[in-house]
N, C-alpha and C positions, 0 to 999 in steps of 0.2 A: 469501313464495310456499312452498307445502308441496311438500315432496321426495317422490318415489315410493318408497315402502316396504311393497310389497305381494309376497307370495311365493304360490305355488300348492302347496296339500297334496298329500300322498302318496295321500290317500283318493282312491277311484274305481279304475277299471279300468286300470291302467297297461298291463296285458296286451293291452287293446285296440288302442291305438296300436302297440304292438310287432309284433303281428300284422298289424294294417293295412299298416304300413310296409312288412313283408315281402312282402305280397302286391302291393302297388303296386310294388315293385322287381321282383318276379318277372313283372308283367305286361309291364314294358318289356324285360326280358331275353327272355322267351319270344316277343314280337313284334317283336324287333330294332329297337326305337324309341327315338329320342332323347327325352329330357324336354323338349327344346326345341322351337323352330319347326319346322315343315314347309313344304312348297309352298304349301298353303292359307294358312298364316300370312303368308307372303310376299305373295301375290296379295292378301290382304285389306290389307296395308300399303300397298301401291301405290294401291289403291282409294281408301282413307281419305285418304291424303296428297293425292292427285290431287282428290279431291272438296273439300278445303278449300282448296288453292293456286289452283286452275284458276278458280272463281268469282271470287277475289279479284283475279286478273289480269284476267279479264273486265272487272271493275268498272273497273280502271284503263284498259285499252286501249280497250274498246269505249264507256265511258260511257253506260250504258242509261238508260232512262227510270226514274223514281223506283219505279214499282211492281215492275219487273224487278230494279232494284238491290236492293230489299227482298227479293225472293225468292233472289237471290244470296246476300245476306248470312244468310238462315235456312238455306240449304244449307250454308254455312260453320258455322253453329251446330250443325247435325246432325252434321256431319264433325268438327267440334272435340270433340264429346261422344265420338264413336266413337274418335278418336284417342287422347283420354285414358283410355278404358276398354279398349281393345284393345292399343294400341302403347306407350304412356308407363308404363301400370300394370304391364304384364309386364316391361317393360325395368327399371323401378327395383326390381322385385322380383328381378332378374337370372334371370328365368324366360325371357325372349324367346331368349336365345342362351347357348352355353356360353362366349362370347367376351366377356370383360369390357368391352372397348372398343366392341364392337357394342351391349351393353345400355347403356353410358354414353352413346353418341351417339344412340341411339333414345329414351333417356330425356329428351335434350334436346328432344323433340317438345313437353315441357312448356312450352317458351319459345313456343311457337306461341299458347300460351293467356296468355301473360304470367306464368306462374307459376314458383315457385322449386323446384328439384329438391331442394335440400339440405333445406328445410323438409318438403317431402313425405315424404321418406324417414323423418324422425324423427316426424312426425304419424302417418303411415300404416303404415309398415314396423314401427316400433317401438312406439309407444304404442298404437295401434288393433289391431294384430295380436297384442300380447302381451296387452294388458289390455282386451279387448273387453268393451263395455258396463258398464265399471267407471266409475262418475261421479268426476269430477274428474281423471281420469287419461286416458280415451279422449277425445279432443276432438270426436269424431264424435257424441257423445250429450250433449255439454255444452250449457247452455240458451244461445240465441243470440238476444239481443234480445227478440223478442216470442214466442220458440218454447221448449217444454219436452220434452225427449225422454227423460226419466228419472223414475222414480216417487220418487227420493231428494232433489229439489231442491224448494224452495218453490213452491206454486201463487200465480199471479197471478191477478187477475180476468179480463183478457183472454186468458188461456190457454183459457178457455171456448170462444173462437170460432177457435182455431188451427186445427182440423180444415177450417175455411173459407178462411183467409187463407194457410194454409201454402205453396199452390203460387206464389202470387205472391211470397211470401218466398224460396221455392227459387230463383226466377229471378234474384235478385240475388245469390247465393252465388259464382259465378265472378267478378262484377264486383268483390266485396269482396275476393274472393282476390288479384285483380290490383292493385287499388288500395292496400289496407290490411293484409290478413291476414298477408302474408309479413313484414312489418315488425313486427307485432304479436308473431307467432309466434316470430321471431329472438329478440327481447328476453326473451320469457317463457320460451323453452326454455334460455337462458343462466341465468336465475334459478333455475329448477327443476332444473338439473343435468342435464337431458336432452341439452343441447348440450355435450359435454365436450372441445370445440376450446380451445386456447389463445387468448389475445388477439390474438396476431398471425395465427393461422390465422382466426379470425373477422373480422379487418379485412379479410382477403383475400375471405372468402366474402361478406362484406356489398359489398364493392366490385363483386364479380361480380354480387351481386344488383342493385345499382343499375344497373349497366351493361347487364345483360340487360332490364331493364324500360325504360331509354331507348332502346335498339335496338328493342324491341317497339312502343312508343307512336309512334316515328318512322315505323316501317313501316306500321303499321296505322291511324294517324291523321293525322300529319303529312305524309307524302309524298302520300296522296290529296288533299289539300287544297292544299298549296302546290307540290306538284311536277306533279300531274296535274289539278289545277284542279277538283276535283270539289266539288260545293256541300257546304258545310260542315256544314249541317243534315242533308243527306242522308246524309252519313257518319257523323255522331253518331247519328242515328236507326238506321242500319243496325247500327251497331256494338254500340249498346244492345239492339238486337232479338237479334242474334247471342248476345250473353252471356245474355240472357233464356231463350232456347231451350236453349241448352247447359246453363245453371244448372238449368233443372227436370229435364232428362234427368239428368243426373249425379246430382243429389240424390236423385231418386226411386229411381232404380237402386240406390244405396248405403242408401238408408233401407228399402227392401223386403228388405234381408238382415238388419237388425237390430232395427229399430222395428216389428217386427209381433207379432201374437198368438202366443203360446207361447215367444217368446225370454225369456231371463231378464236380470235386472239385478242380479246378486249384489254384496253389500258384503262387503269384508275383515273378518274378526273378528281382533282382535289382530294385524293386518297380514297375514293369510292368507286367500285364497279356499278355500272348502270342497272344491273338486275339483281334481285336477291339470289341467294346461293343455289337453290333448286334449279332455277331457270338458267343460271350461270352453268350448271353441270349439263343441262339439257343442250345448250349452244356450243360447249367445247368438247363434247363426247359422242362417239358413234359406236352403234353395233356393226358387226359384220358376220356373215354367213350364219345366221341363227337357225337355219333349218339343219345344219351339218352337225349331227350327234356325235361322229367320231371326233370332228375337230373341237367341240364343245368340250368333250370329255378329257382330251389332252391337255387343252389349254385352261383347263379350271374355271371354263365359264367366262373367260376374258373377253370373249367375242360379245357377251353381253355387258359391255363396259358402261352403257347408260343406267343400267339397273345396279351395277355395282358400285358406281359413284353415289347413286341416290340411296342405297342400302348397302354400305360395306360392311355392316355386322351380320348380314344373313350369308349363309354358306353357299357357294356359287352351284350346288345341285339344284337349288331351287329357282335359279335364274330364268330358264325357259318359261315357266309358269308365271312368275312375277313380270317378264317382259310383256305378256299379253295385257295385264293390268296396266302396266306403265303406257302402252302404246293407246289404249281405250281412254284413259284418263286425259293423256296429252292430246289427242283428237278432239275430245270434248271442250278442252280449254284453249285450242287453237295454238298450242305449243309444238314446235317441230320435234320429232323424234328421229334423229339421225340414224341412216342404216345402208351399209352396202350389202346386197343380197348374197354376195358369195365372197369367197377368199380373195379370188383372182380380181375382181372389181375393186375390192378394198386395197390390195397391192398395187394396181395401176393407179388408182387415186392417191395413194402415198407417194408414188414415183412422180407423179404430175405435180403434186405440192412441193416436192423437193426441186423440181426443175423449176418452178416458179419462184420459190424462195432463193434459187441460185440466180435469178435473172432481175427479179424486180428490186428497186431501190427500197430501203425501209420506208415505212409509212412517216415517220419522223421528218426524214429527209424530204419526203415528198411535200408534205405539209408547208416545212421550212422554205 
């Protein structure tokens, strides 16, 4: 397994990020605001958790008809994606609260999805946020079974149709995460040196991973069938439907930030990326639908991905205002701020990118 040996060059406007950070700091000081949660964030947290737990409790207690039960599972899928984007995501970046314990317990909402917090932090916080869109390091753009997300990997014949079948594939992402991905990543990150724990520490982490999975599957699948006597096929159908909905939502939202037209996929030359880290983030990340307040509320500000990548430690409720500062500063320094004005434009751009990646030969092959 290859080790990570990539650095960022000093080339690029280092002054840009210095000035930007100063202006963002001044914004919070001038308005006497915390960088973390506010009342609106607390209300959102209560709403999303309730929208996930209440339908499940209703399924167990009321035992509704199959159509109604599927409706409840679908609400759980929508809520599960919302929890992942709005609560778990901020908490794992230590952005939700200034209290580390509060962030830890809120990050444990990942367990509601059957996911590992430990792997998430390594994949997302470290690999994705540091090495965005760099192939073979950023797992988010690594080829996945029948999908190609980078111009630097080999094109297969079936990739020509990936813009058609992509969204069906997206629907199994969270299910794969729960069933296999955590174990694959755990082993992979040890071999790559991303996981720097000792063997003793990793035994503890792995034990917790197994235990959390067992508890999750007992609550979500075993208990409904064997304790509350719900029809097993109904439970399985609902569970798969919930994950399909959550998988599509989560994957699409994250892909609209990095796999759209305009974003770059740079390769390191002699182990070095051509720009400094901040400029790299500006070139590989895009915002979408910034004026849609309802969308921003639901996706946890992930439509402001540029701002999130530059300031991951700031709670997403502040991103709409931070975006104004980022845009102004980027314009002053002649740095592009990538953005699709609406969700539909971002979605169509993503589909076009999938189509292009499915037809174009890899850059490496073209050069060779």
